Every structure is written in C-alpha cells, then in structure tokens.
N, C-alpha and C positions, 0 to 999 in steps of 0.2 A: 505494499499499500504506499503508493506517493505520500510523500513527507509534507506537502501543499493537499492533503486531501481537505473538502470538509466535515470530515466526517472524525477523524483526528483531531480537526479544529474546536471541535464542538466539545469532545471528549475532556478537550484540556479544562473547556470550564467547570468541569466538577468539580476540581482540584481547592480544598477550601480556603487555600493562601490565594482563589482569584475573587474570591468570595466579594462585592461591594461594585467592582467595578462594571463604565457602562460595557464593556468589551467585552466581557464576559455573561451577561442577560441578551447582548447579540449572539451568542456562539450556542448558549444555551438554549435557546428560545429555536435553533437549529435540531437540538436533538431527535425531537418526534420525526419530522422529516429524513432523517439520518435514518434511522433507527423504528421500521415501520409497523414492526411486528408486538410491542410492545404495551403499546398503548392502543384505546379504539372511541372512537364515536365520540363522545363529550369529553373524555379522560384526556385528551389532549387538549382540548379547552383549559380545562383544570386546573392542568400542565402549567402551560400559559399564563396563569392566574397568579399558580404558587410560584414559580420561574421569579416575577416579578415583585412578590412579595418579601422573598426570598432575600435582594439582592438588598433591602434594606434590611433587613432585620438585624439586629443590635445584638441580639440574644441569644445567637448557635456556642454550641458547642466554643470549645479552646479547642485548636488547633496542632498547639506545639505538641511535637517528639510523641505524634501520633498517623499510624495507620491512616491513609486514606477510605479505607475499610471499615476500622474501625470509626474512626470519625462518621460516616455518614449509617454505622449504626447505632451511634447515639443518637442524629437526626430522623432516624424512625422511632427512637421508645416515645421522642416527643410528639409525634402522631401529627404534625404540625403540617407535616408535606407527603404526604402519602404517594399521591402523582408522582412525582421526581422523587421518591426512593424504588416505588413501582419500575420505572425509568431506568435508573442508571444503576441499581443494582447486578443487574443482565453485566451493566458492560465492566462493572466491580465484579466480575466475575469471571472474565479474559487471561486466561491464562501469558504473561509477555516478560519483557528483559528480558537476557543474555541467557538463562535460565532453561530459554526453552529449546534452544540446540542445542546446552548439555545432555535436556536430561533426554532429549532424541539420539545422544552419541551413549549416556549411559547404560539405558534402555531399550538401546536396538540390538542387543543380541537376547531382548528376554520378549518384547510387544513381536508376536509374528501370526500368522495364521492360524496356525497350531492353540495359539495362547489369547488367542480373542476374545473370547468369554472370560476372564479372569480379571479377579473383585480388585475394585479401585486401590480398595483401602490392603490387597497383597501388591498388586505395585505400587505403592507410596513406598513399607514397609524392606522393598527388596531397593525400591532406589534410596532406601537410607541407608540402607547396609553397602550398599554400590559409592554412596557417595564419602561413606565415616573411609571405608579404607581407601575408597581414592585420595581420600585428605591424610594419611601415616602413608603413604605409599609403596601397599602393601598387599598382599594375592591373601585369601580366605586362610591359607594356609601357615603361610607366612604369619598372619599377624595372631591366631591361633594354635603358635607351633608350641607341642610341650617335649624336652630331650626324652621325656620316659613319661609314654601316657597312661601306664599304666598306676605307677605313682607319683606324678606328678600335683600338683594342690585344683582342684577347677574351681573356677569364679561362681562362687555360691549367687551373686545378680546372674550370672548369664543360664541356672538353673534354671530361679526362678523364675525371670525372665520366658523362657523356652518351656514353660510351665502352668503357666501366666498365660500364655499365646493361646496353646492346642485347648486349656478350658476355652479362654470368649471363643476359641474356632468354634467348638463344639456344642456352645450355648447359641451362637449364631445360626451355625446346621439347624439345631435342635427347631430355635424362633421360624427357620425358613419356615420349615415343613409342619408345622404346627399350625403356621398361615394359608398352607396352602392347603389342611385338610378344612381348616376352616371355613374359605371360600368354597371348594367342595360343596363340604356342610349345606353354608347355604345356597349355593347355586342348582342343590339338587343332581347331582356329577354321578354320580356312580363311581367306584373304585376301580381301572383297567386287571381284569383276572390277572395277567400277566403283564410283566414289564419287556416296553418295545425292544427289541436289538438293535444295536447299533448295522450298517454297510458293512461295517469290515465284518462284525463278529455274523452274520446273518453269510455271506459271502463265505468262510472257515466252512459255518455251517453245510453247507451247499456243496460241497468241496469234501464235506466228510462222508455227506450219504453220497455222492457220487465216486467214491472211494468206495463204499461197501461194496456198491452197486456191482462195481467193477469185479471185485473180488468173490463175491454172492457166483455173478456168473462164469469168474476160472472154473469154480469149487465147483458148478455144476455140470461147465463142461468136462472136467478133468471126471466125473461121476459116468458121463456118459458113455465117455472113453473106453472106461475099464468099463463096464458091462457088454458092451462089442466087440470088443478081443471076450 
C-alpha cells in the first residue's frame, strides 16, 4: 500500500496524540468511506457527529506511555463514542510493523497445507519458543542440554509449565466436545453411528480388501488345480 494512501492517512488520525487538530478531523471523517464494511446506514451519520465531538473533548483519557489499543479501550469503557470505537477496533487489530515479515520467517516451517487447521494459541506458543531460542542464539537441543540426562537436575518450572499446559489443553478439548454435544442436542441431531474415515484410511481399507480378494482367488485357483490333478 503506497504511503500516500488515503486509508493510511485516515488511519493515522486515530492516534490519540493527534486529537484536537483540524487536519485530524478531516481525515477522521474519511474513515467510513475508506472502511465500508463496518458501519451501516445511520451509523455513518452518528460516526460523523461523534468524530466532531471527539475533537473538542477535553476529558479524554491520558495517553502518555500507553499503547494505542489500550487507550481506545479506555475510550470504549467511557461509552461516549460507540460508533467511533466500532469502526476503529477492527483497524487496531491489523497486524503491522516489522514483526510481520519476521513472523513469516520464523513460522515458515510451521504453517503449511498440512497444519492449516492449527489453533492460533498453538501457533502463538510455537512462535514464542522460537523467538526465545533465537534471542539466545541456540537450538532447542543446545538450550536444554544436559551432560548427564539421567541425573542432572531438571528445571522444576519447566516441568510445572508442561503439566499445566497439558491440563489446559485437555480442559479445552473437553469444553469443545461438550459444546458440540450441547449444540447437537439443541438442534435434535442424532449422533453418527460410526466415525467417518479419512480419504487416506479409506484408500488403505480398499487396498486391504483388494489384497484379500487376490489372496482368496489364488487359494481357490490352487485348490482347483489340485482337484484336477
């Protein structure tokens, strides 16, 4: 996206440090026309009124040493500018900055066609570990190396974290199963008698059936030949 983009200029107006300036209001009012899939109908007019009131509001939260998303969260808590918050929250969720490219580099060997359904929290955990190893300049084996794996002391915090992580994983899985079951009961859907097999498993079963059929045929032919002799 070019630096001279109208969208980028309008997004810059949501910076709390820019509040109160005439040029800020100019670009703030352009936001609904740049991001057209958030507000609808009279919400655009309400956004216009809120933006004008926002620029003259002298009771906005203090923005010193605060992240922009944290500051807008405080604005949302005040409940004075609901349409502005509704439009600006999606903009704040955009992943931006130099971390974008570095994340693709770090996670390039994790995200592929086979792992496309991996949970976001799982990818986040993997990324955290990879960044930690990179900051130390070590591989996982070097980081956790023990001269004597059987007798060297194991980090108790690591063991505790692994145990808690597995417990949380099992609780999440159980919660998901219960949610599916609850939804099934509410919709009156009967459970499947048998679990559907994957394409790979179906292919393996088909090959097994074909092999058995060939074997049975060979046995039958062999027995027939014996009777003929």
